[in-house]
Every structure is written in structure tokens, then in C-alpha cells.
N, C-alpha and C positions, 0 to 999 in steps of 0.2 A: 538957269538947265532948263530947257521946258520939260514938262512931266509926261509917261509913256499912260497914254489910252492903256485898262484894263484890257486883259486879252480875254479873247474871244474863242469859245468853242464851239467847232462845227461839226454839225449835225453828218455825218456822210449818209448816203444811202442805206447800203445795209447797215448800220448799225443801228437803222431808224426802224427797220426791221424787223431786227433780232429781240430789238427793246416791246412792240410790239408783240411778238412771241410769249415774250416772256410774263407780259401782264396778262396778254388773253393766260396762257397757263396758270399762273396766279390765281386769277379768276373763276377756273374752274378745279383749280385745288380747296378754294376755298370753301364754293358751292356743296364740291363733294362732302369735304368735313362734313357741312356744314348737315346736308341728307343724312350722314352715317349716323350723325349724333343726334338729328330727331328719331333716328328708326330706332337707335338703342335705347332710346328712352322709351319710344311706345313701347316696345317689346319689355321692358323692364317693369313700363308700369302697366300693361297686362295681365307678367306672369305675377302680378300681386293684387291683381283685383281679386275678391273676395267669388269672381266664377270661378278665374283659372282655376286659383288652392282648391275650391271644392270639386273640378273638373280631377285634379291632380289625386284629389286622393277617394275618388269613386275609382279611376282605373285601379290605383293602390291597393284598392279592399276588392275590385273585381279579382284581380291574380290573385289575394289570398285568399279568399273565397273557392275559388278553382283546385290552387294546393290542397286548401280544407278535405275538397271534395276527393282529390285524387284519392289522400291519406286516408280518409275513413272509406272509400272502396276498395283500396288496399289492403288495409285492415280487416274488412270484412270476409274480401277470398280469403285471409290470409286463416281466419276463425272459420271456413267453409273448411277449407281445408283438412284445418285439425279435428274438426267434427267428423268427417269422413274416415280421417285414420284412428281415430279414436272408438267411431265405432266400428272400424276392420277388426282391430286391436280387441277389443271386446266377443266381440265376434269369432276371434281366431283362440282368445283363450277360453270359450264355450267349449267351441272342440275341442282344444287339448284337454278339458277337464274329464269331459264326454267319454275320451279317448281313454286317459289315465283309467277313470273309473270300470271302462270295459276291460282293459288290460288287467286292471286288480280281479278282478271278477273273473276273468283267465285264468288267472294264476293261482287263487285258489281252487278252483276248476277242477285243474293239472296237479295244483298240488295232492288234492283229494287222490285224484284218479291213481294217481303213481301212489299211494301211501304206503308203508311197510306195514301198518297194522295188519295185523290177522283177519281185524274184525271187518275190512274192508273188504276186502278180497271177496269175487262174486260179485252176481247182476245185482246191479244197485237202480232204484226212482233216484234220482240227482235232482230233477227239475220240475215243478209242474206252474203254469200258467196257464189262465185265463182271461180273454179279454169278450166283451161282449158285442154282439152284431147288430151297429146301430138300427133303430127301425125295427126290430126283430127279435123273438123269442132265442135266436142260435146262440153258440156261444164258439169261438176258437179256442182250440186248446194247442197249446205248446209242454211238450213231455220228451224230456232228455232221459238217457236209462245209458249206463255206464257200467263199466267191471274194471278189476285192478290192472293197470299195466304186464303185470308178472305173470299174470295167466297166457297172454301169448299168441292167445287161437279165438277166431272167431266164435261168436255164440250170436243164432238166430230165434225165429221164436213169433208168440202173436200177443199183441196186446189190446185185452177188452175192460171197458170200465160201463162202471156202474153210479148212477144217481143218488144220493138216498136224501129224502126230503117229508114235506109239508104236503098234503093235498084234499082240501078242504079241509075236514077235523081227522086223518088219518094221514100214522107216518109211513110212508112206502119205500120203495127203490123203483127205479126204472136201470131193466137191464140192457146191456149194448144194442142189440136187436131192436128195442124200440128207440136208441138215442139214433147210432149210424146211418148212415147211407147205403143203400140199397148195393156199391160196390164195394163194400168193407164188413159187412153185413158180417164174417165171420173173425174183425178183427184188423188191430193195426198190423203188418207186419213187423216184421224187424231184422237185421244182419249186420255185427258189426264188428272190431275188433277190437277198442278203445271204448269209443260214445258213439253215441248216435239221437239224433233228435227228428223227433217223430211229431205229427201235422197232421189236426182234425177237426171238423164242425159238427157242432149233435145240435139237436133244436129240444126246447123244453118245452110243456105246453103251457099254458099264457095261465093257470091258474095253481102252478105246481113251483113253493117254495125251496129250492134247493139248500141244504146245510150241509154234506156232504161227500165229496168224492171216493169212489173206492176205484184201485187201480188191481187188475190183474195180470203179471208180466209170467207168462209161460213159455220157458226156452223147449225147443227140440229135444235137448238132451238136459238131464235133470231135475230139482223141485220148482216149481212155480212161488213169483213171492208175490206177496198181495199185503198192499199197503191203500192206509186210508188218511184221505188229507180233507181240511176241512175247508169248505167254503169260500170263507174269508180269507186262508189263509194263498190257497189258489189265487184271487185276483188281487193281494198283493205285488205279485211275483218276485219276494223276495223267501220266498221256500227254497231251501236247500239241501239234501242229502236225507230223505225224507224217509224216516227212521219211525218204525210201528209195526205192527202187529198182525195179525189177519182179524 
């Protein structure tokens, strides 16, 4: 029996075109994978080079530096706010201390004013303060008069002063007519029920060294009150309830 020849595969036209397209796509895919692999290798190689590492570290350090600068600026602003608040608080505390001291002085003043002790009834020279006028031989005087609140009636009159001291090698006294201005030549008038503060300015000679103030309070009704005050006590401003004889 005769042998058959091997079968032959016949490639039809449409199968041949499909084969060519498949080979073309395979070539394109291989080329694309080759390019992608090369790009990845290049990027990895660049990212691991010393220049790339230095660039990244520089960017990180720059970002950290900016953050630190901002933190320092925030802390400085917070410190400034704290300093301002502290200064304001200190000023407020100082003002409160001054107010408290003033209130304590007022409390003592009114306590003495309304005291029930019979020895305190009547007209009193309560306080005397002297302050120099800068650039001259003039002096500002503040004088407080009181009477016990139980009296309940007004009192009026005139206050005159004299200053005792040394002029040259002599002890002399300058009376009010030599000290006061023409408008107050007769003295300082007063009228009050409980208390009153009087003010005056007088001039002393340049070669006169004062040692003592003498105050005479002459009410319209009643006896005059004479008080002597050391010049240094009047300057200190701490003098209260002046007691003393003629």
C-alpha cells in the first residue's frame, strides 16, 4: 500500500494578516518594556547619586529651618505679649497700692475727725505740707484745718503764718505781711463745717535759712489757735494732728 504524503497547512490571506499584526504588537510591547525598564533604571540611578541625595537633604533642611524660624517668631511674639501684660499688671498694682495708701490716710483722717475724745473737739491744724518751687526761693504751702464732726456748725476766720530762721548771724522772724502776696495780705480766709485745705505761695529771701513755721488760726468766734511746726517736719509731708503750744 502506497504511503500518503504529509499534510500541508495552507495559510489563508486573512490568517497571514493576523499573524503579521500579532508580530508587530509583540515587537512594540517588547520595545515599550525595554524603554520603561531603561527609564526606571535611570531614575533609580539618579535618585541614588550623591547630587540627588544632597539636593533632597538641602530641601529638607531648608523646610526645617523655616519651621524653626516660625517657631522662634511665635515665641518672641508670645514673650512680647507677656512682657507687656506684666508691665501693665505692675502699673496697675502700683496704682492700687497708691490708692490703698490714700484710702488708709483718709481713713485715719476721718477717724481723727469724728473721734469722741473731748480733747480733740474744737478747731485743729491737722496737716501742713511745704514744697519748694523749682528755680526760685518760693514755697508752696498746703494747710489742713479740721473740727470735730460733733460740733455740727460752720466755723470761719483767717489763718496767718510767720517763718522763723537765721539771716546772717541773727535769729529773725518774717511775718505774713512780708511773705504773702498783696491779694492775701490779711491772711488766708477759711470757712468749713468739718475740714478744709488751704493753699498759698510765699517767697523767702535768698540769704534766709528757715527753721520753723508758726501758724495762727483766728476764728470769728472763739479763741485763736497757735501752732509751731519744724520746717523739716513740714517738708516731710508726714505731719498730722499738730499739737503744741503758743
